[in-house]
N, C-alpha and C positions, 0 to 999 in steps of 0.2 A: 504493499500500500504506499509506504514511504517512498519507495523507488518510483512508483507512478507519479506521485506529486512532485518529486524532484525533476523527473523527465518533463512534466508539464511546465515547470518553472523555466527549465532550460530552453524549451521551445519558445515560451513567451519572450524570453530575453533575446533569442535569435531573431524572432519576428520583429521585436522593437528595434534591434540594430539594423535590420533590413529597411524598416519604415524610416528611421532617422540615423543614417550612417554616422559613425563617430567623428570623421573629419568635418561633416556639416555642423554637428552639434558644437564641436570645439570652435569652429570658425564663428558662428553665431554668438557663443558665449564670449569669445574674445572680443568681438565688436562691441558687444554691450558693456563689458568691463572697461574697455578703453574709452568708450563715449561717456560712461558714468564718472570716470576719473577726471577727464577733461572738464566736464560740466561742474563737477564739485570743486575743483580748484580754480574755476573762473576763467579758464583758457578755452573758450568756446571754439569748437571745430568749425573751419570754414564750410559753408553748406555745399559748395561745389566739390571740395575734397570728400566730405562725408558721402555725397551721392555717388561719386565715381568709385570710391573704395567699396562701398556696399554693393554697387552693380557688379564690379569685378569679383568680389568674394562670392556673391550669390551664383554667378556663372561658373566659378571654379568648383562649387559644390553641386553642380548639375542641375541648378534651377533653370527652367527655360528662359532663354534670353529676353523674350517679350515680357515675361512676368518680372525678371530682375530689373528691367529698365523702368517699368511702371512703379514698382515698390520703391526703388532707390530714388526715383525722380520725386515722387510724392514725399518721401522722407526728407530729402533736401529742401523741398519747398516749405514744409512744416517747420523745419529747423531754422529756416531763414525768416520765419514770421509771416509767411503768405497765408497761412491758414488752409484749410482743406478746400474752400471755395476758391480762393486765389490761386492755389496750386493747380487745381483742375482747370481753371480758366486759362492759365498760362500754358498748361500741358495741351489742352485741346485747341488753343489758338494757333499752334504750330503744326498741327497734324496735316493740314491741307497740303503744305509743301511736300511732305513725305508721301502723302497719297498720290500726288501727281507723279512723283518719280516711281512709286510702286506700280501704278497703272502702266507706265512705260515698260517696266520689267515684265509684267504680265503679258503684254503684247509681244515683247521680244521673246518670251518663252514659247508662245504659240508659233512665231516664226521659226524658232529653233526645232520644235517638233516637226513642222511642216518640211523643213530642210532635211531632217533625219529620215522622213518618209521617202525622200528622193532616191535613196539607195546609195548615194555617193560615199557617205561615211561608212556604211556597211561594207562596201566594196573595198574601201581603204583599210578598214579593220581586218578583213579577211586576207588581204594582201600582206599586212604586217604580221598577221598570225602565221601565214606560210613562211614568211621570212624568219620568224622566230623558230619555226621547226620544233623538233622534240629534244634536240641535244643542246642543252643550256650552255655547255662550255664551248661549243662550236659557233653558234650564232647568237646566243642570248645577249652577250655583252654588246655586240654591234647594234642589235635592234634596240636595246635599252638606251644606249647613248643617242641613237637616232631619234628615239621618242622624246627624250629630254631636250634634244636640240629643236625638235618640232614644237614642244611646249613653250620654249623660250621665244622662238620666232613668232608663234601665234600670239603670245602675250604682248610682245612688242607691237606687233601690227595692230592689235585690238585697241591700242591707246592712240596710235598715231596715223598709220597708213589707212586702215579701215576701222575707224573709231566706233567700235560696238561695245567697248568696255568689257564686261564679263559675259556678255551674250554668247561668246564662242565656246565657253566652258561646258554648258550642258549639251552643246552640239558635238564637240570633239571628244570629251573625256569618256562618257558612258560606254560608247562602243569599244573603247580600248581597254576597259577595266579587265577583261578576261585575259588580254595578252599581258597586262601588267602583273596579274596573278600568276600566270605561267612563268614569267620572268622573276617572280618573287620580289617585286619592287615594293619598297616601303612607301606607302602613299603620303606619309608626312614629308618625304623628300619632294614629291610632286607638288604638294601644297606650298612648300617654301619656293620652289621654282616658279609657280604661277604668281604668288604674291610678290616676291622680290622682283621678277621681271616686269610685271604690270606697273609696279610703283616706280621702278627705275625708268621705265619708258616715258611716263608723263612728267617725271621730274627733270629729264635731261633733254629730251627732243621737243623742240618748239612747234609741233604740229598736232592736230587733232586735240586730244585732252590736254597735251603738253602745252599747246598754244594758249588754252584757257587758263591753266594753272600759272605758267610762266609769265605770259604777256598780257593776260587780261586780269589777273588777280595779284600776283606777286609784285610785278613791275609797278602798276599804278599805285598800290598801297605803299610801296618803297618810295616812290616819288612824292606822294601826297604828305606822308608824315616825316619824310626825310628833308623836304625842301627847307624847312626852318634851320636845318643844321648843315645846309650847303651840299646835301646829298642828291646827286642826279644820276638815275639809272638809265641804261640804254638796253635794247633787246639783246645785244651780243654779250651783255654781262650775265644774263640769267643763267645760261647753261654753263658758263665758266664758274659761276658761284656755286652751282649744284653738282659740279663734276665730282668732287671728293666725297660728299655725302652719298652720291649714287654708287661710287666705288665701294663704300661701306656696305651697301645693299648686295652688291655682286659678291663681295667677300663672305657676307652671311649665307648667301645662297650656295656658294661653293663649299663652305663649311658644312652646311647641311647635307649636301649630296655626298661629299667624300669622306666626311667623318661621322656626323651624328647619326645619319640613316643610311649608311652604305651597306649594313648587314641585310641579308635576305629576310623577308618577313612573309609568313604564310596567313591567309585569310580564310575564315570559315565559308560554308556554303552561303549563297545569297539569302537574305532575310525575306520571308514571304510577305508580299504586299509592298515591297520597296518600289522605288521609282523605276528601277531598271526592269522589274517584273511587268510594270504597267506598259512600258515602252515596248518590251519584247513580245508582249502579247498582241500588239497591234500588227497588222499585215504590212510588211515592208517588201518592196519590189526587189526581186533577185537580180534583174537586169534593168539597165537604164537606157531608154530609147533616145536617139539623137534629139528629138524635139524636147523631151523632158530635160535633157542636159542643157540645151540652149535656154529653156525657160527658167531653169534654176539659176544659171549664170546671170540671166537678165534680172531675176528678182533681187539677186544680191547687189547688182550694179544700180538698179533703180532705188533700192532701199538706201544705199550709200548716198545717191544723188539727193534724194529727198531729205535725208538727215543733214547733208551739208548745206543744201539750198534753203531750207526752212528752219534749220537749227532745231530739228525735232526728230529724235530717235523713235518716238511714238508713231509719227506719221510714216516714217521710213519703213518701220517694222510692219505696220498695218498694210501699206502698199505691196510690200514683198510677200506678205501672206496672201493677199488677194491674187497676185500673180500665180503663185504656186498652186492656188485653188483651182484656177482655170487651166493650169498646165497639165492636169491629169496625174499629178504625183499621188493623189488620193481621191477617192470618190466624192462627189459634191455632197452627198448625204453624210459624209464623215467629218464635215467641217467642225461640228460641235464637238465631236470626239477629240479631234486634233487640238482645238482651242482649249478644252477642258484639261487635257494631258499637259499642255503648256502651262495653264494656270496652276495645276497642282505641282509642277515642277518648280515654279518661281514664286508660289504663294508665300513660302516662309520668308524669302527675301523681301517681297512686297510689304508684308505685315510688319517685319522687324524694322525696315526703313521708315515706315510711317510712324511707328511707335518711337524710334530713335530721334525723329525730328521733334516730337513732343518732348522727349527727354532734353534735347539741346535747348529748345525754347524755354523750358522751365529752368534750366541752369542759368540762361541768360537773364531770366525775370528775377532771379534772386538778387542780382546786382552785386554779387560777390566774387566774380571773375577778376574784375580790376583789383580788388583788395587782395586777392591771392597773388597776383602778379606784383603788386606794390609791396607786399610783405616779402616776397623773394628779393626784390630790389634793395629793400632796407637791409636784409641779411647779407647780401653780397658785398656792399661797400665798394671798395676800389680793388678788390681781388679779382683780376681778369680771368684767370683760368676757372676758379670756382664759379664765377659769374656766367661764364659760357656754358658750362656743363649743367648748372642749375636751371638756366633758361631753356636749355634743350630738354631737360627732364620735365620741367613744368609744361612745356609744349606737348611733349609725349603724353603727359597726364591728361591734358585737356582734349587732345584729339582722340584719345581712347573713348572718352566719354561721349564726344560728338560723332565719332565714327567717320569723320569726313575732313580731310586736310584742306579742302577747298574753303570750308567755312571757318577754319581756324586762323587763317592769315589775317582777315580784318579784325579779329579779336586781339591778336598778338601785336600787330603792327604799332598801334598807338603807344604802347608801353615799351616794347622791345627796342624799337629804333632809338629813342632818346637814352635809354639805359645803355645800349651798346655803344653809342657815341661817347657817353661818359666814361666807359671802360677803355676808350682809345682805340676802338676798332675802325678800320678802313671801310670805304663803301662797299667793296666786294665782300669783305668779311661780314659786314652787316647784313647784306642780302643773303649770303649763305646761312647765317644764323637764323634769319627769319623763315626762309624757305624750308630749312631742315627741321626747325622746331615745329612748324606746322604739319609737315609731312610725317614726322615720327608718330606712330600709333595708328596710322591709316591701315597698314598691314598688321594684323594682330588684334585689332579691336573686335569684340564679339559682335558688334553691330555694323561693322564696315562692309561695303559691297564687295570688296575684294576677298574678305575672309568668307562671307556668305556664299559668294559665287564659287569658290574653291570647294566648299563643302557640298554645294548642290551637285557638282560633277563627280566628285570622289565618293560621295555617299549614295550614289544612284542605286546601289545594291544593298544599302543598309549596313555596310561594314566599314564606316568611317564616321568618327564622332566629331561634331563641330568643335567643341572646346578642347578636348584632349588631342585630337589629330590635326586640327587646323589652327585654332586661336593660339594655343600655348607654343607650338613649333614655330609658327611664323612670327609671333611676338618676339621670341628670343632671338631668332636668326636674322629677321629683317631689321629689328630696331636696335639690338645691341651693336652690331656692326656699324650701322648708320650713325648711332650716337657717338661712338668712338672716333670714327673717321671725320664726322662733321665737327666734333669738338676740337680735335687737333688741327684740322685744316683752318678753322676759323681763327685760332690763335696764331697760326703761322702765316696766313695770307697776308 
């Protein structure tokens, strides 16, 4: 009888640990203790710091990203004195911006599925699979490095030559997951390749998204807030300023591929109900007729033209989808099925981007971003090296919360430029500091499009975790290398 009672108690303890894992409980307890100590000692935590730390902590203990964003945002708003009504008003007031971007990604997802139905990628995946063969020692390495080169090239082109951002990932990656599994490739290495390459592309090359970041955001903010200090920037300065920070990204990517994740990794069988199952259940043509090939290429060209001409990825994706519809790549009555599949594929990104915009809006409404930066400036004093690395770290912290480097530049510029001038930095160093500080955290943020896009492609079969396999690896390898290279370069320029 006693044995039975003891067994029941043991089972209850096991079930309790499964419901609330020990790391999660310790993390929550630690946050509560730190918060209580700071409040009791009169050293109130900055609301922005509190919100971002709580958001990251919740994500690390496997709370869904959307829930973590909402909870941490409301906590930050309440701590800043906005009240529940004011916090909700600030949160809801910024959702529209994210909803517009989310709608674009849904349309891009539909275009991606329509392109997948053309059979081009299936033919390419079969060709790669044949090249991989069955002897890993004979051909595996060549195919593996060829795929890595393909991922780098596609990532670079997606930001500049054919600026579709992350839309290429759900088109290109899922058909190749079987080949990657046969080659025993660690998908964390692929996530780092995608994140570092996409970030490096728009930070260095002044076309596509790079033209927006370098010439339409970084340069105008540099000139606007640097004019009072005699700083004048030119377009040719932008890529020179970002060269060494980008080399840090490349170094982080190489470290991930050759050191951190070089060992083979085996994955279990596909998870039932995964995205890959949904896509493989749909009929895909085995052969591609010349007319379909021409119409597929035309759809890509027209989508690119509309995107550039009207500055709207939504319109370009919609027109491309309609062209593929009449091309016969799938039956007319299958349009709803194709669009729904694309919606399911991109729904997570669309929802998280929408919520992340509310999170960023609420952080701005607290009015404590400027005080965070000002407090950093007071701590720095005239110590140049400390000041450079602390400003980079604060930029990393803010961009992790926003999930968007494009939005961080206007926030940092009014404070960083005067502070950098006081530290004795030259024009090129000031521009490098501002550009790198805003870019840090774009790769590796739980809510950034780059991190979410990598997960959508690599988790198509349900065997890749967003936080453990994308966010943490990309955060470490993309940001640490960039932080070190940018800090040293700014001091030496």
